[in-house]
N, C-alpha and C positions, 0 to 999 in steps of 0.2 A: 049481831056481835059482831064484837072489834073483831079486823086482822090483824097478822102479823104486819102490816107493811102500814097500816095506822097506826100499832103501836111503835113502827121503828118510828113514823114519822113525829107521832108526841115527846121521844124522848131524844131525839137527835141520834139515832142511830143508825149504822147499818142497816137490811133488812138480815142479813147473815150473822150480823152481830145476838139478834133477834132469835135466830133461826137455833144458834150455835147455843145460848142461854134457855128458852125454853127447853129441848133436847140434848139436855145435859151434858149436853159435852164441851171437855174443854177449849178455851181463844179467846179468850173474856176476860178479865177483873173482874175478881169478887164485887168489887163493890158495882160495878154496870150489870151483872149477873142479879146483884141483889137489886139492882133498880128497874130492871128488867124484870123480873118475874113478881115484884110487888105492883107493880102497873095493870104486870097485867090480870092480878089474882083481884087485883080492885075493879077492874073495868071487866071481870069477868072471863076474859078468855078461856075457851076451852081446850086449845093443842097443845100444852103442859105434858110431860109424862109425869109430873113428881117433882123431889125436891131432886136439888143437885146431888152430887155423890161424888167427892174425892175418887181419882181412877182408884181401883184397888181397896175400896174402902168398903165391907159388906154391910149392905144393910140389914136392916133387925130383923131375924129369924131367916135371914139367910142361911143357906148349908156353907160354912166357911172349908169343907176336908174340898173343894173345886177351888185350884187356887189356879187363877189366871195368869198366864208367860206375858213374863216382863219386857214390859219396852223395849225399842232398840234404840231409842231415840224421838228428840222434838223437833219438827221442821217447822217451821215459824212462817207464814204468808203475810207477806208485808201491801198493804194498802195505802200507797203514794199519794198523797195530798195536795196540791200545789194550791189551786183554783177552787178542786171541789167540782166547776162544772161540768167536767165530762165525764166523771166517778157515782159520783152520789145519783141521779138521777135515773141510771143504766143498772140491768141484773148484771151485767156479760160477765164481771168477774164474779159473781155466784155459781156460776157455772162451771169457771175457770176452777175458783175452789172446792166446788162437788168433784171435779175428774182427779184433781190434786188429794182427795181426801180419800177416795177409791182407791185409787195406787199404793198410796201411804200404808193402810191400815192393810190391803196385799202384803204389802213388807215389813209391816210392828215398826210400820213409825206414829208417833199421835202430832197431829197439825194445828198451827198454836196463832190465831188472828193478828194481825196486831198494823195500827197506822204511823203510819211516818209525816205529818205536818210540816212542808218546807218553812212556811213561817216560824214554825217554835223551835229551842235549841237541838243545833244536826249534835253538836258529843251526846249530852242527855239521848238523846231518841237511838244514837248508835250502840251506844254499851248498853243499854237497854235490850236491845233486841239481837246483840250479839248470847244474851246471857241464855245457856242450860239448852242453846241449839246446836243440829247436827249441820245442819243447812238452810240453805233462804231461799224464797222463790220472792220473788216483787214484780208485783202490779206494777211494769213500769208505764200506762196510760199516758197521765200527766208528766212523765219523767222528760227534762228537754237538754239540750245539750248545758246549758249552764247549770241546771245542776246537776250533771256529772262530774263540770269543770267544779263549779265549790268541795265539791265529796274529795277530789283528788288536791285538789290547793290546803284541805287540812293536812295532808302527811300523814297521817293519821298511821301509828304501827299495824302494818299489814294483820289478817287474821285467815288462818288454814282452815273459813269455813268454805264450804258450795254456796257459787250465789248462780243465779240465772233470772233470766229478766224474758217476760211475758208482758206479751201488747207492746209491744215496744222492743226499737236496737235503737243501738248507737255508734257513732264513728270516733267515738272521744277516746274509747279503747275500748280494748278486745273484753268479752262476756260471752259467756252463755247465753244466747235467747232465743224467741219460740215468738215468733208475730202471726200474723193472721197478710196471707197479698193481698192489703189495698188495693195498692197498684191496677193489679191485673182485674181483681171481684171490681172495684167502680170501670174496669178500662170493658170490662164483658156486658154489664148494668146499659150502660153509656152505645156501645155498636146493637146492640140487643135492643133497645130502643131505634135507632137510627136505621137497623134494617126492616122495621117494618115499615117504617116510607116514612116519619117523621123527617122533618126539615131540619131542625133543629133542636135541641135539649138543654132546657134549663138546667142551672147547682143550685138547689137546695142547702148554704154555703152554713156552717156555723161558725159566730162569731169568736166562740173557744176556739182558737187552734192546736191542737195535738198534731202530733208526728203524722198517726195513722193517719189525720184530713185529711195531712195537706200529700202521702201518697196520693187519696182517693180522688182530688183536685186533679193531681198529676192524669192520676188513671183516667177524666171526663175528660182533660186537652187531648193526651195521647189517641182517645178514642176517636174525637171530632176532627182533626188536623186527621189522621189518617181514611176515616171516613170522605175526605174529600172538602170538607168546610174552611176557607178560606183563614189563614193567621191573622189578617188580619181582621177579622168579623171579630167582637168582641164575644166572648164567653157570657151567656145573660146569667146574672148572680145573685140570687135573691139572699140575703143575708139578715141569717135570725138567730137567735137565745140559742145554747144548745140544751136549756129544761124546754121540757112539756108547753106547760101553760106562759110564759112569757117567748115560746116560738111563736105559737098561738097567737097572742097579741103583735107579735111582731107584722107573723105575714095578713092577718087584719088590718093594721096599719096601711102597709104598704098598701091594700084592695081599699081601700077606703081613700087612700093617698092618687087613685089613679091608676096603680100598675094593673097590669093587661098580663094575664098568667100565660109561658106557653104552656104548651100542647100537651107540650112530656117534659119529666123534672128527676133528676136525681140527685137526694137529697145523702146527706152525709153519714144517716142513722134513722133507723127504724125512729126511735121517736122523733127526729125533725119530720121525717115522711110524715106520720098520724096528725102530726101536731097542724102541721099545713093543711094537710087533706081535710082535717076539720074546719081549717078557717076559709080554703075554698069552699068547700059545701057551707057553710053558710052565709056568703054571697054570691049561692047559688050556682055554682060549676057544679058538671055531675062528675062521676071518678067514673071510669075512669072514660066515658063519650067526651067528655071536656077536657078533661086534664088529665095525663098518665103519670103516675108515677113508683118509680121505684127506692128502694129504701138502702140498710147497708146494718149487719148483725144478725137476719133469723132472730128475732126477739119472740118472748111469746104472745107478744102484743099483737104481731103481724096474725095471728089466726083470728083474736076476738075482737078483731077491729072490723069496720065495717065499708066497705069492702074490704076481705082480705089485702095483706096489702104483699106485692109483689117485691123480693128482697132479694142480697146477695146474703148465702149461707156459710158460715167460719163455723168450723166443729172447736166450740167455746169447751168444749168437757177435756177434749183428747189436747189442746195446749197444755193443758191441765194434770195431765197426765202427763203427757210427755217431758216437762218439767219435771216431773215430781224422777222420773226416771231418769232422765241425766242428774239430777242430783243422788241418787243412789248410787250409779255410776263412778262420780266424782267425791263420792264419801269412800267407795268401796277399793279406791285405788289412793284415798288421802291425797286429793289433788282439787287444790283453790285456783281457780283460772283467774285471774283479771289482771289482765296489764299485758304490755307489749313481750314480756317475753316467753307468754304463753301464748300470742296474737293465731301459731297454728296450728292450736291444738282446739281452739274454740266451735261450741255449734253454731250457726246459727243456722235455723230452724225456719220454713215458710212454710205455714200451714193452708192449703189450695182453698179457693172461696170459689164457689157455686151457684149459678141462678138458681131459685126459686120462684117458678111463675104461678102465680096465685091471680084476684082479681081484678087490680088495681091498674093494668094493663091493657090497653083495647088491642 
């Protein structure tokens, strides 16, 4: 039987969009919903909950004497896409969305899901995102300073709509944001390996760079330096793609061309860690007896993998709930924070990261 993930791949949409459509929730366009439901029926997917009905529209035979309390408004969760390489491969955002939706429901808000693509017309996309919403949460994983500058250069009339960034922050302007403690998480991972007696730690580095990965690299370097590894000894880096299959092929190519792995590695995320472990095993290396590996994010694949992956865990759903809480507070105060005049009022919240020990480290 086809899975929701396979359905998403076939239609070139996110797994979150498939979930929204199949479960009859708002957050995708009618055309996207129609395509997903039509393909699901054609392929015999059994997970649908029946035809989608507009909110508050009674089903046939339903007792309409019971009314549904009106919504307090819409919150839009915007997934920012630049290359897509750091977003499309991971389900990180689906956990953040789950946290947003659970708290929004408690507060009486609907959650709409939209994409903002950096290579398309910004003005048109901004106008669409601002329609009929009380607040906006942006998955900012792929946002870099150049994107913030581009927005500021547009000189658009500011809208008093509360905004919160998640999974990234910016030094270009002042805005509410919630991030994972990427630097300290990576630092803890590398110190854990060095404290176990490994003489050095290699770095499985994503070729696609986002701010989160840059912060993790800084944590790796900080841990080596504080452990007494001289700064003139280069960090052993193996660079791979951010997608699972390409990272696997990159690692295989490196090994095929004579690459000699370190005894221990930290990877930019779990996807890269798992892909490189697959490659190492394909070339006869035992995990963890020959090579120990630590990932980052604590995604579900960590416990489905053999051996289960040691990783750095971040509170993904909590990040979503906190973002929704901040928006609710801003809406209550009729306050939109974006710019220097609000600098002292902006919140920059860092979600702690902790090490989850499993069996990929000896």
